C-alpha positions in Angstrom: 21.5 57.8 -40.4 20.4 59.7 -37.3 16.9 61.0 -37.2 17.4 63.4 -34.3 15.1 61.5 -32.0 16.1 61.4 -28.3 14.0 58.4 -27.4 15.5 55.4 -25.7 13.8 52.7 -27.7 17.1 51.4 -29.2 18.8 51.3 -25.7 16.0 49.5 -23.8 17.3 46.1 -22.6 15.5 43.1 -24.2 16.6 40.4 -21.8 14.5 38.6 -19.2 15.0 39.6 -15.6 16.0 37.1 -13.0 12.6 37.3 -11.4 10.8 36.5 -14.7 13.1 33.5 -15.3 12.4 32.3 -11.7 8.7 32.6 -12.1 8.8 30.8 -15.4 10.8 28.0 -13.8 8.4 27.7 -10.9 5.5 27.6 -13.3 7.2 24.9 -15.3 7.8 22.8 -12.2 4.2 23.2 -11.0 2.9 22.2 -14.5 5.2 19.1 -14.4 3.9 18.1 -10.9 0.3 18.5 -12.0 0.9 16.4 -15.1 2.6 13.7 -13.0 -0.4 13.7 -10.5 -2.9 13.5 -13.4 -0.9 10.6 -15.0 -0.9 8.7 -11.8 -4.6 9.3 -11.3 -5.3 8.0 -14.8 -3.2 4.9 -14.1 -5.1 4.3 -10.9 -8.5 4.6 -12.8 -7.2 2.2 -15.4 -6.3 -0.3 -12.7 -9.8 0.1 -11.2 -11.3 -0.8 -14.6 -9.2 -4.0 -14.7 -10.5 -4.8 -11.2 -14.0 -4.3 -12.4 -13.4 -6.8 -15.2 -11.8 -9.2 -12.8 -14.7 -8.7 -10.4 -12.4 -7.6 -7.6 -13.4 -3.9 -7.6 -14.5 -2.7 -4.2 -12.8 -5.4 -2.3 -10.1 -4.4 0.2 -6.8 -5.9 -0.8 -5.7 -6.3 2.8 -8.8 -7.4 4.7 -10.9 -8.9 1.8 -13.9 -6.9 3.1 -16.1 -4.7 0.8 -15.0 -1.1 0.6 -18.0 1.1 1.5 -19.8 2.7 -1.5 -19.3 6.2 0.1 -15.5 5.7 0.0 -15.6 4.5 -3.6 -17.6 7.5 -4.6 -14.9 9.8 -3.1 -12.0 7.7 -4.2 -13.1 5.5 -7.2 -9.7 3.8 -7.4 -9.5 2.9 -3.7 -8.1 -0.6 -3.0 -8.2 -0.3 0.8 -10.9 0.3 3.4 -10.1 3.3 5.6 -9.4 0.9 8.5 -6.8 -1.0 6.4 -5.2 2.2 5.2 -4.9 3.5 8.8 -3.5 0.1 9.9 -0.9 0.1 7.2 0.0 3.7 8.1 0.6 2.8 11.7 2.8 -0.1 10.7 4.8 2.2 8.5 5.5 4.6 11.4 6.9 1.8 13.6 
């Protein structure tokens, strides 16, 4: 039955545009990356808790020196002093 209305409601497309789909995909990828980073951070913190139990927390795994408290406050799961980290980075470039 035709009601005589000339509106376009029944002809309006109801599909997503390519831009919407692209934005959704990017958002999904960003969320996935964020979840991966958070998961890795939690794993690092759990490993730090194990080192606390083993009484090796705060000891550099390369030099055996104590990691400064300031560094541990910024990176609580650190396993290297800044010097050891820089030394390993230089070796990796060569």
